[in-house]
C-alpha positions in Angstrom: 86.9 94.1 81.4 89.2 97.0 80.8 92.6 96.8 82.6 93.0 100.5 83.6 89.7 100.7 85.6 90.5 97.4 87.3 94.0 98.6 88.3 92.6 102.0 89.4 90.0 100.2 91.6 92.6 97.8 93.0 95.0 100.6 94.0 92.1 102.8 95.2 90.9 100.0 97.6 94.5 99.2 98.7 95.3 102.8 99.5 91.9 103.3 101.3 92.6 100.3 103.6 96.3 101.3 104.0 95.4 104.8 105.0 92.9 103.5 107.6 95.4 101.2 109.1 98.1 104.0 109.2 95.7 106.3 110.9 94.8 103.6 113.5 98.5 102.7 113.9 99.5 106.4 114.4 97.0 106.7 117.2 98.2 103.5 118.9 95.1 101.4 118.2 95.3 97.7 117.6 91.7 97.6 116.2 91.0 95.4 113.2 89.6 97.4 110.3 86.9 95.6 108.2 87.1 96.1 104.5 84.7 98.7 103.1 81.5 97.3 101.7 82.6 97.6 98.0 85.8 95.5 98.8 84.0 92.6 100.5 83.6 89.3 98.8 79.8 88.5 98.3 78.9 85.7 100.7 82.4 85.6 102.2 84.2 87.1 105.1 85.9 90.5 105.3 89.2 89.5 103.9 90.7 88.1 100.7 91.0 84.3 101.2 93.4 83.7 98.3 96.3 85.8 99.5 98.6 84.2 102.1 101.0 87.1 102.5 102.5 90.2 100.9 105.8 89.2 99.1 107.4 92.2 97.5 107.0 95.4 95.4 108.7 95.5 92.0 110.1 98.5 90.3 111.4 98.4 86.7 114.4 100.7 86.1 116.8 101.3 83.2 120.0 101.7 85.3 119.9 98.9 87.9 123.2 99.8 89.5 122.1 103.4 90.2 118.7 102.4 91.5 120.2 99.8 93.7 122.7 102.2 95.2 119.9 104.7 95.9 117.8 102.0 97.8 120.8 100.6 99.6 121.4 104.2 100.8 118.0 104.0 102.5 119.3 101.1 104.6 117.9 98.2 102.6 120.2 95.3 102.1 120.8 93.4 98.9 119.2 89.9 99.4 120.3 88.6 96.0 120.8 89.3 92.4 120.2 87.3 89.2 118.7 87.3 85.8 115.8 85.6 84.2 114.9 84.8 80.6 112.9 82.3 78.6 109.4 80.9 78.7 108.7 81.9 82.4 109.4 85.6 82.1 108.0 85.8 78.6 104.7 84.3 79.8 104.4 86.2 83.0 105.3 89.6 81.5 103.7 89.0 78.2 106.8 90.2 76.4 108.3 87.8 73.8 112.1 87.6 74.1 112.2 89.2 77.5 115.3 89.0 79.6 115.9 91.0 82.7 118.4 91.5 85.6 117.0 91.6 89.1 118.2 92.8 92.5 116.1 91.8 95.5 116.4 94.0 98.6 115.2 93.6 102.1 114.3 96.3 104.6 115.3 96.0 108.3 111.8 94.8 109.1 111.8 92.2 106.3 109.8 93.9 103.6 111.1 93.1 100.1 111.7 95.3 97.1 112.6 94.0 93.7 114.4 96.2 91.2 114.5 94.8 87.7 116.1 96.1 84.5 115.2 94.7 81.1 118.1 93.6 78.9 115.7 92.8 76.1 113.6 94.5 74.9 115.0 97.9 75.7 113.3 99.6 78.6 110.5 101.9 77.7 110.8 105.4 79.4 108.4 106.1 82.1 107.4 109.5 83.5 110.4 110.4 85.8 108.9 113.7 86.9 105.4 112.2 87.7 103.6 113.9 90.5 101.5 112.1 93.2 98.3 112.6 91.3 99.4 110.8 88.2 97.8 107.4 87.9 100.0 104.4 88.7 102.3 103.3 91.5 103.7 106.6 92.8 105.9 105.7 95.8 107.2 103.2 98.2 107.1 104.2 101.8 109.6 103.6 104.6 109.4 104.6 108.3 112.6 106.3 109.5 113.9 107.2 112.9 115.0 110.7 112.0 113.3 112.2 108.9 115.6 115.2 108.6 118.8 113.0 108.7 117.3 110.7 106.1 116.3 113.6 103.8 119.8 115.2 104.3 121.5 111.9 103.4 119.5 111.6 100.2 120.2 115.2 99.3 124.0 114.5 99.8 123.5 111.7 97.2 121.9 114.1 94.8 118.2 113.1 95.4 115.7 115.9 96.0 112.4 116.5 97.7 109.4 116.3 95.5 107.7 119.0 97.7 108.6 119.6 101.3 108.4 118.0 104.7 104.8 117.9 106.0 103.5 117.2 109.5 100.1 115.6 110.1 98.2 116.5 113.3 101.4 116.2 115.4 101.5 112.4 114.8 103.7 112.0 111.7 106.2 113.9 109.6 106.6 112.9 105.9 108.5 113.8 102.8 108.6 112.4 99.2 112.2 112.0 97.9 112.8 111.5 94.2 115.7 109.2 93.3 117.1 107.9 90.0 114.7 107.4 87.1 111.9 109.1 89.0 111.7 106.5 91.8 109.8 108.2 94.6 110.1 107.1 98.2 107.9 108.3 101.0 110.0 108.7 104.2 108.0 109.2 107.4 108.8 109.6 111.1 106.3 108.9 113.9 106.2 111.7 116.4 105.5 111.5 120.1 
């Protein structure tokens, strides 16, 4: 099976379910959303039985210090730092001779974000000006109490908006902010 179609299908299903849950959450519903028919396990129930919990999202960067400062500026706290090399990382990443430094961060609600930077081999440049329609992981989203204050704080640090601040049906305001190395964070504020 080709990897790209599988990854596209996975992210498509993830975002479809995520969007449905966000819409329900923004309207104050506690309803459980069943997986769409194409995401159901044949002969099984409506959820993935192998996954116990979400652990973290990982982002690879070239400049770990700059990326860490950007994310800490969003109110995440450094949970720990370290480095990894040897058989484990080479096997998992499929990169012989891999060695990387890692910073693990935690949001106020406990979500975890891993920033990693490869020492060897040299990092391969990504697409730092990627727009939302480019295939791949495009943003990490955080709810904020005051969107304008959060956007202004990021602007003071040199980060800019990808587009503008949008409002959806009087329930949420959102903006994409591009940080170092093209990292895009979606900042949103619940209204009402």
